[in-house]
mmCIF file of the protein (N, C-alpha, C, O) and its ligand, coordinates in Angstrom:
data_MODEL
# 
_entry.id   MODEL 
# 
loop_
_entity.id 
_entity.type 
_entity.pdbx_number_of_molecules 
1 polymer     1 
2 non-polymer 1 
# 
_entity_poly.entity_id                      1 
_entity_poly.type                           'polypeptide(L)' 
_entity_poly.nstd_linkage                   no 
_entity_poly.nstd_monomer                   no 
_entity_poly.pdbx_seq_one_letter_code       MARDVMHVVASKSWWSGTITTACGLKVDSSETNSVWFPSLSGNIKCPACMAAHKAR 
_entity_poly.pdbx_seq_one_letter_code_can   MARDVMHVVASKSWWSGTITTACGLKVDSSETNSVWFPSLSGNIKCPACMAAHKAR 
_entity_poly.pdbx_strand_id                 A 
# 
loop_
_entity_poly_seq.entity_id 
_entity_poly_seq.num 
_entity_poly_seq.mon_id 
_entity_poly_seq.hetero 
1 1  MET n 
1 2  ALA n 
1 3  ARG n 
1 4  ASP n 
1 5  VAL n 
1 6  MET n 
1 7  HIS n 
1 8  VAL n 
1 9  VAL n 
1 10 ALA n 
1 11 SER n 
1 12 LYS n 
1 13 SER n 
1 14 TRP n 
1 15 TRP n 
1 16 SER n 
1 17 GLY n 
1 18 THR n 
1 19 ILE n 
1 20 THR n 
1 21 THR n 
1 22 ALA n 
1 23 CYS n 
1 24 GLY n 
1 25 LEU n 
1 26 LYS n 
1 27 VAL n 
1 28 ASP n 
1 29 SER n 
1 30 SER n 
1 31 GLU n 
1 32 THR n 
1 33 ASN n 
1 34 SER n 
1 35 VAL n 
1 36 TRP n 
1 37 PHE n 
1 38 PRO n 
1 39 SER n 
1 40 LEU n 
1 41 SER n 
1 42 GLY n 
1 43 ASN n 
1 44 ILE n 
1 45 LYS n 
1 46 CYS n 
1 47 PRO n 
1 48 ALA n 
1 49 CYS n 
1 50 MET n 
1 51 ALA n 
1 52 ALA n 
1 53 HIS n 
1 54 LYS n 
1 55 ALA n 
1 56 ARG n 
# 
loop_
_struct_asym.id 
_struct_asym.entity_id 
A 1 
B 2 
# 
loop_
_chem_comp.id 
_chem_comp.type 
_chem_comp.mon_nstd_flag 
ALA 'L-peptide linking' y 
ARG 'L-peptide linking' y 
ASN 'L-peptide linking' y 
ASP 'L-peptide linking' y 
CYS 'L-peptide linking' y 
GLU 'L-peptide linking' y 
GLY 'peptide linking'   y 
HIS 'L-peptide linking' y 
ILE 'L-peptide linking' y 
LEU 'L-peptide linking' y 
LYS 'L-peptide linking' y 
MET 'L-peptide linking' y 
PHE 'L-peptide linking' y 
PRO 'L-peptide linking' y 
SER 'L-peptide linking' y 
THR 'L-peptide linking' y 
TRP 'L-peptide linking' y 
VAL 'L-peptide linking' y 
ZN  non-polymer         . 
# 
_pdbx_entity_nonpoly.entity_id   2 
_pdbx_entity_nonpoly.name        ? 
_pdbx_entity_nonpoly.comp_id     ZN 
# 
_pdbx_nonpoly_scheme.asym_id         B 
_pdbx_nonpoly_scheme.entity_id       2 
_pdbx_nonpoly_scheme.mon_id          ZN 
_pdbx_nonpoly_scheme.ndb_seq_num     1 
_pdbx_nonpoly_scheme.pdb_seq_num     101 
_pdbx_nonpoly_scheme.auth_seq_num    101 
_pdbx_nonpoly_scheme.pdb_mon_id      ZN 
_pdbx_nonpoly_scheme.auth_mon_id     ZN 
_pdbx_nonpoly_scheme.pdb_strand_id   A 
_pdbx_nonpoly_scheme.pdb_ins_code    . 
# 
loop_
_atom_site.group_PDB 
_atom_site.id 
_atom_site.type_symbol 
_atom_site.label_atom_id 
_atom_site.label_alt_id 
_atom_site.label_comp_id 
_atom_site.label_asym_id 
_atom_site.label_entity_id 
_atom_site.label_seq_id 
_atom_site.pdbx_PDB_ins_code 
_atom_site.Cartn_x 
_atom_site.Cartn_y 
_atom_site.Cartn_z 
_atom_site.occupancy 
_atom_site.B_iso_or_equiv 
_atom_site.pdbx_formal_charge 
_atom_site.auth_seq_id 
_atom_site.auth_comp_id 
_atom_site.auth_asym_id 
_atom_site.auth_atom_id 
_atom_site.pdbx_PDB_model_num 
ATOM   1   N  N  . MET A 1 1  ? -101.360 201.048 58.988 1.00 0.00 ? 1   MET A N  1 
ATOM   2   C  CA . MET A 1 1  ? -100.008 201.366 58.525 1.00 0.00 ? 1   MET A CA 1 
ATOM   3   C  C  . MET A 1 1  ? -98.988  200.772 59.484 1.00 0.00 ? 1   MET A C  1 
ATOM   4   O  O  . MET A 1 1  ? -98.948  201.136 60.660 1.00 0.00 ? 1   MET A O  1 
ATOM   5   N  N  . ALA A 1 2  ? -98.189  199.885 58.998 1.00 0.00 ? 2   ALA A N  1 
ATOM   6   C  CA . ALA A 1 2  ? -97.171  199.271 59.833 1.00 0.00 ? 2   ALA A CA 1 
ATOM   7   C  C  . ALA A 1 2  ? -95.953  200.173 59.964 1.00 0.00 ? 2   ALA A C  1 
ATOM   8   O  O  . ALA A 1 2  ? -95.315  200.245 61.015 1.00 0.00 ? 2   ALA A O  1 
ATOM   9   N  N  . ARG A 1 3  ? -95.655  200.847 58.882 1.00 0.00 ? 3   ARG A N  1 
ATOM   10  C  CA . ARG A 1 3  ? -94.462  201.690 58.871 1.00 0.00 ? 3   ARG A CA 1 
ATOM   11  C  C  . ARG A 1 3  ? -94.782  203.031 58.219 1.00 0.00 ? 3   ARG A C  1 
ATOM   12  O  O  . ARG A 1 3  ? -95.671  203.144 57.375 1.00 0.00 ? 3   ARG A O  1 
ATOM   13  N  N  . ASP A 1 4  ? -94.028  204.036 58.637 1.00 0.00 ? 4   ASP A N  1 
ATOM   14  C  CA . ASP A 1 4  ? -94.202  205.359 58.057 1.00 0.00 ? 4   ASP A CA 1 
ATOM   15  C  C  . ASP A 1 4  ? -92.938  205.826 57.350 1.00 0.00 ? 4   ASP A C  1 
ATOM   16  O  O  . ASP A 1 4  ? -92.694  207.025 57.209 1.00 0.00 ? 4   ASP A O  1 
ATOM   17  N  N  . VAL A 1 5  ? -92.158  204.881 56.917 1.00 0.00 ? 5   VAL A N  1 
ATOM   18  C  CA . VAL A 1 5  ? -90.932  205.237 56.204 1.00 0.00 ? 5   VAL A CA 1 
ATOM   19  C  C  . VAL A 1 5  ? -91.294  205.824 54.846 1.00 0.00 ? 5   VAL A C  1 
ATOM   20  O  O  . VAL A 1 5  ? -92.062  205.251 54.073 1.00 0.00 ? 5   VAL A O  1 
ATOM   21  N  N  . MET A 1 6  ? -90.715  206.980 54.590 1.00 0.00 ? 6   MET A N  1 
ATOM   22  C  CA . MET A 1 6  ? -90.982  207.642 53.333 1.00 0.00 ? 6   MET A CA 1 
ATOM   23  C  C  . MET A 1 6  ? -89.932  207.266 52.296 1.00 0.00 ? 6   MET A C  1 
ATOM   24  O  O  . MET A 1 6  ? -88.733  207.434 52.517 1.00 0.00 ? 6   MET A O  1 
ATOM   25  N  N  . HIS A 1 7  ? -90.387  206.770 51.195 1.00 0.00 ? 7   HIS A N  1 
ATOM   26  C  CA . HIS A 1 7  ? -89.481  206.463 50.092 1.00 0.00 ? 7   HIS A CA 1 
ATOM   27  C  C  . HIS A 1 7  ? -89.583  207.554 49.035 1.00 0.00 ? 7   HIS A C  1 
ATOM   28  O  O  . HIS A 1 7  ? -90.591  208.252 48.925 1.00 0.00 ? 7   HIS A O  1 
ATOM   29  N  N  . VAL A 1 8  ? -88.526  207.677 48.276 1.00 0.00 ? 8   VAL A N  1 
ATOM   30  C  CA . VAL A 1 8  ? -88.545  208.621 47.165 1.00 0.00 ? 8   VAL A CA 1 
ATOM   31  C  C  . VAL A 1 8  ? -89.054  207.895 45.924 1.00 0.00 ? 8   VAL A C  1 
ATOM   32  O  O  . VAL A 1 8  ? -88.516  206.863 45.524 1.00 0.00 ? 8   VAL A O  1 
ATOM   33  N  N  . VAL A 1 9  ? -90.085  208.448 45.334 1.00 0.00 ? 9   VAL A N  1 
ATOM   34  C  CA . VAL A 1 9  ? -90.634  207.833 44.133 1.00 0.00 ? 9   VAL A CA 1 
ATOM   35  C  C  . VAL A 1 9  ? -89.749  208.159 42.936 1.00 0.00 ? 9   VAL A C  1 
ATOM   36  O  O  . VAL A 1 9  ? -89.566  209.322 42.578 1.00 0.00 ? 9   VAL A O  1 
ATOM   37  N  N  . ALA A 1 10 ? -89.208  207.119 42.331 1.00 0.00 ? 10  ALA A N  1 
ATOM   38  C  CA . ALA A 1 10 ? -88.362  207.307 41.153 1.00 0.00 ? 10  ALA A CA 1 
ATOM   39  C  C  . ALA A 1 10 ? -89.234  207.396 39.908 1.00 0.00 ? 10  ALA A C  1 
ATOM   40  O  O  . ALA A 1 10 ? -89.001  208.224 39.028 1.00 0.00 ? 10  ALA A O  1 
ATOM   41  N  N  . SER A 1 11 ? -90.226  206.545 39.849 1.00 0.00 ? 11  SER A N  1 
ATOM   42  C  CA . SER A 1 11 ? -91.125  206.578 38.706 1.00 0.00 ? 11  SER A CA 1 
ATOM   43  C  C  . SER A 1 11 ? -92.429  205.884 39.075 1.00 0.00 ? 11  SER A C  1 
ATOM   44  O  O  . SER A 1 11 ? -92.496  205.081 40.006 1.00 0.00 ? 11  SER A O  1 
ATOM   45  N  N  . LYS A 1 12 ? -93.442  206.219 38.324 1.00 0.00 ? 12  LYS A N  1 
ATOM   46  C  CA . LYS A 1 12 ? -94.728  205.577 38.551 1.00 0.00 ? 12  LYS A CA 1 
ATOM   47  C  C  . LYS A 1 12 ? -95.352  205.222 37.213 1.00 0.00 ? 12  LYS A C  1 
ATOM   48  O  O  . LYS A 1 12 ? -95.465  206.049 36.309 1.00 0.00 ? 12  LYS A O  1 
ATOM   49  N  N  . SER A 1 13 ? -95.745  203.986 37.123 1.00 0.00 ? 13  SER A N  1 
ATOM   50  C  CA . SER A 1 13 ? -96.416  203.543 35.911 1.00 0.00 ? 13  SER A CA 1 
ATOM   51  C  C  . SER A 1 13 ? -97.909  203.773 36.054 1.00 0.00 ? 13  SER A C  1 
ATOM   52  O  O  . SER A 1 13 ? -98.593  203.081 36.807 1.00 0.00 ? 13  SER A O  1 
ATOM   53  N  N  . TRP A 1 14 ? -98.390  204.740 35.330 1.00 0.00 ? 14  TRP A N  1 
ATOM   54  C  CA . TRP A 1 14 ? -99.793  205.098 35.474 1.00 0.00 ? 14  TRP A CA 1 
ATOM   55  C  C  . TRP A 1 14 ? -100.704 204.007 34.930 1.00 0.00 ? 14  TRP A C  1 
ATOM   56  O  O  . TRP A 1 14 ? -101.840 203.844 35.374 1.00 0.00 ? 14  TRP A O  1 
ATOM   57  N  N  . TRP A 1 15 ? -100.184 203.269 33.964 1.00 0.00 ? 15  TRP A N  1 
ATOM   58  C  CA . TRP A 1 15 ? -101.015 202.229 33.372 1.00 0.00 ? 15  TRP A CA 1 
ATOM   59  C  C  . TRP A 1 15 ? -101.137 201.007 34.269 1.00 0.00 ? 15  TRP A C  1 
ATOM   60  O  O  . TRP A 1 15 ? -102.173 200.342 34.275 1.00 0.00 ? 15  TRP A O  1 
ATOM   61  N  N  . SER A 1 16 ? -100.079 200.706 35.033 1.00 0.00 ? 16  SER A N  1 
ATOM   62  C  CA . SER A 1 16 ? -100.130 199.526 35.895 1.00 0.00 ? 16  SER A CA 1 
ATOM   63  C  C  . SER A 1 16 ? -100.320 199.898 37.357 1.00 0.00 ? 16  SER A C  1 
ATOM   64  O  O  . SER A 1 16 ? -100.713 199.071 38.180 1.00 0.00 ? 16  SER A O  1 
ATOM   65  N  N  . GLY A 1 17 ? -100.032 201.168 37.664 1.00 0.00 ? 17  GLY A N  1 
ATOM   66  C  CA . GLY A 1 17 ? -100.167 201.610 39.047 1.00 0.00 ? 17  GLY A CA 1 
ATOM   67  C  C  . GLY A 1 17 ? -99.000  201.231 39.912 1.00 0.00 ? 17  GLY A C  1 
ATOM   68  O  O  . GLY A 1 17 ? -99.056  201.377 41.133 1.00 0.00 ? 17  GLY A O  1 
ATOM   69  N  N  . THR A 1 18 ? -97.940  200.746 39.301 1.00 0.00 ? 18  THR A N  1 
ATOM   70  C  CA . THR A 1 18 ? -96.774  200.324 40.061 1.00 0.00 ? 18  THR A CA 1 
ATOM   71  C  C  . THR A 1 18 ? -95.824  201.489 40.294 1.00 0.00 ? 18  THR A C  1 
ATOM   72  O  O  . THR A 1 18 ? -95.425  202.185 39.361 1.00 0.00 ? 18  THR A O  1 
ATOM   73  N  N  . ILE A 1 19 ? -95.473  201.684 41.553 1.00 0.00 ? 19  ILE A N  1 
ATOM   74  C  CA . ILE A 1 19 ? -94.522  202.719 41.911 1.00 0.00 ? 19  ILE A CA 1 
ATOM   75  C  C  . ILE A 1 19 ? -93.139  202.091 42.076 1.00 0.00 ? 19  ILE A C  1 
ATOM   76  O  O  . ILE A 1 19 ? -92.979  201.080 42.759 1.00 0.00 ? 19  ILE A O  1 
ATOM   77  N  N  . THR A 1 20 ? -92.155  202.704 41.446 1.00 0.00 ? 20  THR A N  1 
ATOM   78  C  CA . THR A 1 20 ? -90.771  202.279 41.662 1.00 0.00 ? 20  THR A CA 1 
ATOM   79  C  C  . THR A 1 20 ? -90.069  203.344 42.485 1.00 0.00 ? 20  THR A C  1 
ATOM   80  O  O  . THR A 1 20 ? -90.044  204.515 42.108 1.00 0.00 ? 20  THR A O  1 
ATOM   81  N  N  . THR A 1 21 ? -89.498  202.934 43.613 1.00 0.00 ? 21  THR A N  1 
ATOM   82  C  CA . THR A 1 21 ? -88.818  203.886 44.476 1.00 0.00 ? 21  THR A CA 1 
ATOM   83  C  C  . THR A 1 21 ? -87.350  203.984 44.097 1.00 0.00 ? 21  THR A C  1 
ATOM   84  O  O  . THR A 1 21 ? -86.829  203.154 43.351 1.00 0.00 ? 21  THR A O  1 
ATOM   85  N  N  . ALA A 1 22 ? -86.685  205.015 44.626 1.00 0.00 ? 22  ALA A N  1 
ATOM   86  C  CA . ALA A 1 22 ? -85.281  205.238 44.311 1.00 0.00 ? 22  ALA A CA 1 
ATOM   87  C  C  . ALA A 1 22 ? -84.388  204.116 44.832 1.00 0.00 ? 22  ALA A C  1 
ATOM   88  O  O  . ALA A 1 22 ? -83.277  203.926 44.336 1.00 0.00 ? 22  ALA A O  1 
ATOM   89  N  N  . CYS A 1 23 ? -84.862  203.381 45.818 1.00 0.00 ? 23  CYS A N  1 
ATOM   90  C  CA . CYS A 1 23 ? -84.068  202.280 46.361 1.00 0.00 ? 23  CYS A CA 1 
ATOM   91  C  C  . CYS A 1 23 ? -84.404  200.955 45.681 1.00 0.00 ? 23  CYS A C  1 
ATOM   92  O  O  . CYS A 1 23 ? -83.925  199.893 46.080 1.00 0.00 ? 23  CYS A O  1 
ATOM   93  N  N  . GLY A 1 24 ? -85.236  201.044 44.647 1.00 0.00 ? 24  GLY A N  1 
ATOM   94  C  CA . GLY A 1 24 ? -85.491  199.855 43.847 1.00 0.00 ? 24  GLY A CA 1 
ATOM   95  C  C  . GLY A 1 24 ? -86.719  199.069 44.255 1.00 0.00 ? 24  GLY A C  1 
ATOM   96  O  O  . GLY A 1 24 ? -87.005  198.005 43.706 1.00 0.00 ? 24  GLY A O  1 
ATOM   97  N  N  . LEU A 1 25 ? -87.443  199.605 45.225 1.00 0.00 ? 25  LEU A N  1 
ATOM   98  C  CA . LEU A 1 25 ? -88.646  198.923 45.677 1.00 0.00 ? 25  LEU A CA 1 
ATOM   99  C  C  . LEU A 1 25 ? -89.772  199.135 44.672 1.00 0.00 ? 25  LEU A C  1 
ATOM   100 O  O  . LEU A 1 25 ? -89.939  200.226 44.126 1.00 0.00 ? 25  LEU A O  1 
ATOM   101 N  N  . LYS A 1 26 ? -90.520  198.100 44.442 1.00 0.00 ? 26  LYS A N  1 
ATOM   102 C  CA . LYS A 1 26 ? -91.691  198.231 43.578 1.00 0.00 ? 26  LYS A CA 1 
ATOM   103 C  C  . LYS A 1 26 ? -92.933  197.954 44.405 1.00 0.00 ? 26  LYS A C  1 
ATOM   104 O  O  . LYS A 1 26 ? -93.049  196.919 45.060 1.00 0.00 ? 26  LYS A O  1 
ATOM   105 N  N  . VAL A 1 27 ? -93.854  198.899 44.359 1.00 0.00 ? 27  VAL A N  1 
ATOM   106 C  CA . VAL A 1 27 ? -95.053  198.792 45.175 1.00 0.00 ? 27  VAL A CA 1 
ATOM   107 C  C  . VAL A 1 27 ? -96.274  199.070 44.320 1.00 0.00 ? 27  VAL A C  1 
ATOM   108 O  O  . VAL A 1 27 ? -96.290  199.996 43.510 1.00 0.00 ? 27  VAL A O  1 
ATOM   109 N  N  . ASP A 1 28 ? -97.280  198.263 44.515 1.00 0.00 ? 28  ASP A N  1 
ATOM   110 C  CA . ASP A 1 28 ? -98.548  198.531 43.848 1.00 0.00 ? 28  ASP A CA 1 
ATOM   111 C  C  . ASP A 1 28 ? -99.216  199.704 44.541 1.00 0.00 ? 28  ASP A C  1 
ATOM   112 O  O  . ASP A 1 28 ? -99.517  199.631 45.733 1.00 0.00 ? 28  ASP A O  1 
ATOM   113 N  N  . SER A 1 29 ? -99.447  200.765 43.822 1.00 0.00 ? 29  SER A N  1 
ATOM   114 C  CA . SER A 1 29 ? -99.980  201.977 44.433 1.00 0.00 ? 29  SER A CA 1 
ATOM   115 C  C  . SER A 1 29 ? -101.390 201.761 44.984 1.00 0.00 ? 29  SER A C  1 
ATOM   116 O  O  . SER A 1 29 ? -101.866 202.550 45.800 1.00 0.00 ? 29  SER A O  1 
ATOM   117 N  N  . SER A 1 30 ? -102.046 200.710 44.548 1.00 0.00 ? 30  SER A N  1 
ATOM   118 C  CA . SER A 1 30 ? -103.379 200.430 45.069 1.00 0.00 ? 30  SER A CA 1 
ATOM   119 C  C  . SER A 1 30 ? -103.311 199.853 46.477 1.00 0.00 ? 30  SER A C  1 
ATOM   120 O  O  . SER A 1 30 ? -104.319 199.766 47.178 1.00 0.00 ? 30  SER A O  1 
ATOM   121 N  N  . GLU A 1 31 ? -102.091 199.458 46.881 1.00 0.00 ? 31  GLU A N  1 
ATOM   122 C  CA . GLU A 1 31 ? -101.931 198.852 48.198 1.00 0.00 ? 31  GLU A CA 1 
ATOM   123 C  C  . GLU A 1 31 ? -101.520 199.865 49.254 1.00 0.00 ? 31  GLU A C  1 
ATOM   124 O  O  . GLU A 1 31 ? -101.398 199.517 50.428 1.00 0.00 ? 31  GLU A O  1 
ATOM   125 N  N  . THR A 1 32 ? -101.308 201.091 48.861 1.00 0.00 ? 32  THR A N  1 
ATOM   126 C  CA . THR A 1 32 ? -100.875 202.086 49.826 1.00 0.00 ? 32  THR A CA 1 
ATOM   127 C  C  . THR A 1 32 ? -101.541 203.422 49.560 1.00 0.00 ? 32  THR A C  1 
ATOM   128 O  O  . THR A 1 32 ? -101.790 203.797 48.415 1.00 0.00 ? 32  THR A O  1 
ATOM   129 N  N  . ASN A 1 33 ? -101.816 204.113 50.615 1.00 0.00 ? 33  ASN A N  1 
ATOM   130 C  CA . ASN A 1 33 ? -102.345 205.467 50.495 1.00 0.00 ? 33  ASN A CA 1 
ATOM   131 C  C  . ASN A 1 33 ? -101.268 206.493 50.814 1.00 0.00 ? 33  ASN A C  1 
ATOM   132 O  O  . ASN A 1 33 ? -101.530 207.695 50.863 1.00 0.00 ? 33  ASN A O  1 
ATOM   133 N  N  . SER A 1 34 ? -100.065 206.006 51.027 1.00 0.00 ? 34  SER A N  1 
ATOM   134 C  CA . SER A 1 34 ? -98.979  206.892 51.395 1.00 0.00 ? 34  SER A CA 1 
ATOM   135 C  C  . SER A 1 34 ? -98.614  207.819 50.249 1.00 0.00 ? 34  SER A C  1 
ATOM   136 O  O  . SER A 1 34 ? -98.576  207.426 49.083 1.00 0.00 ? 34  SER A O  1 
ATOM   137 N  N  . VAL A 1 35 ? -98.350  209.051 50.620 1.00 0.00 ? 35  VAL A N  1 
ATOM   138 C  CA . VAL A 1 35 ? -97.807  209.985 49.647 1.00 0.00 ? 35  VAL A CA 1 
ATOM   139 C  C  . VAL A 1 35 ? -96.318  210.053 49.870 1.00 0.00 ? 35  VAL A C  1 
ATOM   140 O  O  . VAL A 1 35 ? -95.852  210.518 50.910 1.00 0.00 ? 35  VAL A O  1 
ATOM   141 N  N  . TRP A 1 36 ? -95.588  209.595 48.909 1.00 0.00 ? 36  TRP A N  1 
ATOM   142 C  CA . TRP A 1 36 ? -94.157  209.426 49.086 1.00 0.00 ? 36  TRP A CA 1 
ATOM   143 C  C  . TRP A 1 36 ? -93.404  210.585 48.475 1.00 0.00 ? 36  TRP A C  1 
ATOM   144 O  O  . TRP A 1 36 ? -93.064  210.569 47.292 1.00 0.00 ? 36  TRP A O  1 
ATOM   145 N  N  . PHE A 1 37 ? -93.148  211.581 49.284 1.00 0.00 ? 37  PHE A N  1 
ATOM   146 C  CA . PHE A 1 37 ? -92.349  212.706 48.829 1.00 0.00 ? 37  PHE A CA 1 
ATOM   147 C  C  . PHE A 1 37 ? -91.245  212.991 49.828 1.00 0.00 ? 37  PHE A C  1 
ATOM   148 O  O  . PHE A 1 37 ? -91.488  212.996 51.035 1.00 0.00 ? 37  PHE A O  1 
ATOM   149 N  N  . PRO A 1 38 ? -90.040  213.228 49.347 1.00 0.00 ? 38  PRO A N  1 
ATOM   150 C  CA . PRO A 1 38 ? -88.905  213.463 50.242 1.00 0.00 ? 38  PRO A CA 1 
ATOM   151 C  C  . PRO A 1 38 ? -88.998  214.791 50.976 1.00 0.00 ? 38  PRO A C  1 
ATOM   152 O  O  . PRO A 1 38 ? -88.318  214.998 51.981 1.00 0.00 ? 38  PRO A O  1 
ATOM   153 N  N  . SER A 1 39 ? -89.824  215.676 50.486 1.00 0.00 ? 39  SER A N  1 
ATOM   154 C  CA . SER A 1 39 ? -89.888  217.011 51.072 1.00 0.00 ? 39  SER A CA 1 
ATOM   155 C  C  . SER A 1 39 ? -90.725  217.042 52.343 1.00 0.00 ? 39  SER A C  1 
ATOM   156 O  O  . SER A 1 39 ? -90.671  218.006 53.107 1.00 0.00 ? 39  SER A O  1 
ATOM   157 N  N  . LEU A 1 40 ? -91.488  215.999 52.561 1.00 0.00 ? 40  LEU A N  1 
ATOM   158 C  CA . LEU A 1 40 ? -92.303  215.954 53.758 1.00 0.00 ? 40  LEU A CA 1 
ATOM   159 C  C  . LEU A 1 40 ? -91.429  215.654 54.967 1.00 0.00 ? 40  LEU A C  1 
ATOM   160 O  O  . LEU A 1 40 ? -90.705  214.659 55.003 1.00 0.00 ? 40  LEU A O  1 
ATOM   161 N  N  . SER A 1 41 ? -91.510  216.525 55.939 1.00 0.00 ? 41  SER A N  1 
ATOM   162 C  CA . SER A 1 41 ? -90.691  216.339 57.126 1.00 0.00 ? 41  SER A CA 1 
ATOM   163 C  C  . SER A 1 41 ? -91.479  215.613 58.206 1.00 0.00 ? 41  SER A C  1 
ATOM   164 O  O  . SER A 1 41 ? -92.698  215.465 58.118 1.00 0.00 ? 41  SER A O  1 
ATOM   165 N  N  . GLY A 1 42 ? -90.759  215.165 59.219 1.00 0.00 ? 42  GLY A N  1 
ATOM   166 C  CA . GLY A 1 42 ? -91.421  214.523 60.340 1.00 0.00 ? 42  GLY A CA 1 
ATOM   167 C  C  . GLY A 1 42 ? -91.616  213.036 60.151 1.00 0.00 ? 42  GLY A C  1 
ATOM   168 O  O  . GLY A 1 42 ? -92.189  212.366 61.009 1.00 0.00 ? 42  GLY A O  1 
ATOM   169 N  N  . ASN A 1 43 ? -91.142  212.516 59.031 1.00 0.00 ? 43  ASN A N  1 
ATOM   170 C  CA . ASN A 1 43 ? -91.241  211.094 58.799 1.00 0.00 ? 43  ASN A CA 1 
ATOM   171 C  C  . ASN A 1 43 ? -89.849  210.496 58.633 1.00 0.00 ? 43  ASN A C  1 
ATOM   172 O  O  . ASN A 1 43 ? -88.900  211.170 58.233 1.00 0.00 ? 43  ASN A O  1 
ATOM   173 N  N  . ILE A 1 44 ? -89.764  209.230 58.948 1.00 0.00 ? 44  ILE A N  1 
ATOM   174 C  CA . ILE A 1 44 ? -88.506  208.522 58.725 1.00 0.00 ? 44  ILE A CA 1 
ATOM   175 C  C  . ILE A 1 44 ? -88.317  208.327 57.225 1.00 0.00 ? 44  ILE A C  1 
ATOM   176 O  O  . ILE A 1 44 ? -89.192  207.817 56.526 1.00 0.00 ? 44  ILE A O  1 
ATOM   177 N  N  . LYS A 1 45 ? -87.166  208.742 56.763 1.00 0.00 ? 45  LYS A N  1 
ATOM   178 C  CA . LYS A 1 45 ? -86.893  208.612 55.341 1.00 0.00 ? 45  LYS A CA 1 
ATOM   179 C  C  . LYS A 1 45 ? -86.019  207.395 55.080 1.00 0.00 ? 45  LYS A C  1 
ATOM   180 O  O  . LYS A 1 45 ? -85.073  207.124 55.820 1.00 0.00 ? 45  LYS A O  1 
ATOM   181 N  N  . CYS A 1 46 ? -86.336  206.686 54.051 1.00 0.00 ? 46  CYS A N  1 
ATOM   182 C  CA . CYS A 1 46 ? -85.557  205.525 53.656 1.00 0.00 ? 46  CYS A CA 1 
ATOM   183 C  C  . CYS A 1 46 ? -84.137  205.975 53.290 1.00 0.00 ? 46  CYS A C  1 
ATOM   184 O  O  . CYS A 1 46 ? -83.973  206.736 52.336 1.00 0.00 ? 46  CYS A O  1 
ATOM   185 N  N  . PRO A 1 47 ? -83.107  205.526 54.021 1.00 0.00 ? 47  PRO A N  1 
ATOM   186 C  CA . PRO A 1 47 ? -81.733  205.986 53.770 1.00 0.00 ? 47  PRO A CA 1 
ATOM   187 C  C  . PRO A 1 47 ? -81.238  205.615 52.380 1.00 0.00 ? 47  PRO A C  1 
ATOM   188 O  O  . PRO A 1 47 ? -80.478  206.366 51.767 1.00 0.00 ? 47  PRO A O  1 
ATOM   189 N  N  . ALA A 1 48 ? -81.658  204.479 51.889 1.00 0.00 ? 48  ALA A N  1 
ATOM   190 C  CA . ALA A 1 48 ? -81.242  204.055 50.540 1.00 0.00 ? 48  ALA A CA 1 
ATOM   191 C  C  . ALA A 1 48 ? -81.838  204.980 49.487 1.00 0.00 ? 48  ALA A C  1 
ATOM   192 O  O  . ALA A 1 48 ? -81.190  205.316 48.496 1.00 0.00 ? 48  ALA A O  1 
ATOM   193 N  N  . CYS A 1 49 ? -83.075  205.383 49.718 1.00 0.00 ? 49  CYS A N  1 
ATOM   194 C  CA . CYS A 1 49 ? -83.728  206.298 48.804 1.00 0.00 ? 49  CYS A CA 1 
ATOM   195 C  C  . CYS A 1 49 ? -83.053  207.669 48.830 1.00 0.00 ? 49  CYS A C  1 
ATOM   196 O  O  . CYS A 1 49 ? -82.823  208.272 47.782 1.00 0.00 ? 49  CYS A O  1 
ATOM   197 N  N  . MET A 1 50 ? -82.740  208.156 50.021 1.00 0.00 ? 50  MET A N  1 
ATOM   198 C  CA . MET A 1 50 ? -82.126  209.481 50.138 1.00 0.00 ? 50  MET A CA 1 
ATOM   199 C  C  . MET A 1 50 ? -80.747  209.495 49.498 1.00 0.00 ? 50  MET A C  1 
ATOM   200 O  O  . MET A 1 50 ? -80.359  210.484 48.875 1.00 0.00 ? 50  MET A O  1 
ATOM   201 N  N  . ALA A 1 51 ? -80.005  208.408 49.649 1.00 0.00 ? 51  ALA A N  1 
ATOM   202 C  CA . ALA A 1 51 ? -78.679  208.307 49.036 1.00 0.00 ? 51  ALA A CA 1 
ATOM   203 C  C  . ALA A 1 51 ? -78.792  208.311 47.518 1.00 0.00 ? 51  ALA A C  1 
ATOM   204 O  O  . ALA A 1 51 ? -78.011  208.967 46.827 1.00 0.00 ? 51  ALA A O  1 
ATOM   205 N  N  . ALA A 1 52 ? -79.756  207.583 47.015 1.00 0.00 ? 52  ALA A N  1 
ATOM   206 C  CA . ALA A 1 52 ? -79.960  207.508 45.577 1.00 0.00 ? 52  ALA A CA 1 
ATOM   207 C  C  . ALA A 1 52 ? -80.443  208.849 45.035 1.00 0.00 ? 52  ALA A C  1 
ATOM   208 O  O  . ALA A 1 52 ? -80.079  209.262 43.934 1.00 0.00 ? 52  ALA A O  1 
ATOM   209 N  N  . HIS A 1 53 ? -81.267  209.514 45.829 1.00 0.00 ? 53  HIS A N  1 
ATOM   210 C  CA . HIS A 1 53 ? -81.813  210.801 45.413 1.00 0.00 ? 53  HIS A CA 1 
ATOM   211 C  C  . HIS A 1 53 ? -80.711  211.851 45.320 1.00 0.00 ? 53  HIS A C  1 
ATOM   212 O  O  . HIS A 1 53 ? -80.676  212.647 44.381 1.00 0.00 ? 53  HIS A O  1 
ATOM   213 N  N  . LYS A 1 54 ? -79.813  211.844 46.300 1.00 0.00 ? 54  LYS A N  1 
ATOM   214 C  CA . LYS A 1 54 ? -78.723  212.824 46.321 1.00 0.00 ? 54  LYS A CA 1 
ATOM   215 C  C  . LYS A 1 54 ? -77.702  212.533 45.231 1.00 0.00 ? 54  LYS A C  1 
ATOM   216 O  O  . LYS A 1 54 ? -77.032  213.442 44.740 1.00 0.00 ? 54  LYS A O  1 
ATOM   217 N  N  . ALA A 1 55 ? -77.587  211.275 44.856 1.00 0.00 ? 55  ALA A N  1 
ATOM   218 C  CA . ALA A 1 55 ? -76.582  210.867 43.886 1.00 0.00 ? 55  ALA A CA 1 
ATOM   219 C  C  . ALA A 1 55 ? -76.942  211.296 42.478 1.00 0.00 ? 55  ALA A C  1 
ATOM   220 O  O  . ALA A 1 55 ? -76.103  211.242 41.578 1.00 0.00 ? 55  ALA A O  1 
ATOM   221 N  N  . ARG A 1 56 ? -78.166  211.718 42.279 1.00 0.00 ? 56  ARG A N  1 
ATOM   222 C  CA . ARG A 1 56 ? -78.605  212.121 40.949 1.00 0.00 ? 56  ARG A CA 1 
ATOM   223 C  C  . ARG A 1 56 ? -77.899  213.365 40.465 1.00 0.00 ? 56  ARG A C  1 
ATOM   224 O  O  . ARG A 1 56 ? -78.162  213.832 39.357 1.00 0.00 ? 56  ARG A O  1 
HETATM 225 ZN ZN . ZN  B 2 .  ? -86.578  203.478 49.796 1.00 0.00 2 101 ZN  A ZN 1 
# 
């Protein structure tokens, strides 16, 4: 793991396995074992994701 930045998952395509984060990042879920939840403390949170999450 190079980074432990936590992104907020906006949506996940179960058929393709692609995760879209609140900051617009698209990640293949097969490439990461990270559990991306904003409620987990102790991790660096992506500021763009947190801003987008609060703006909802
Ligand atoms: Zn993010």
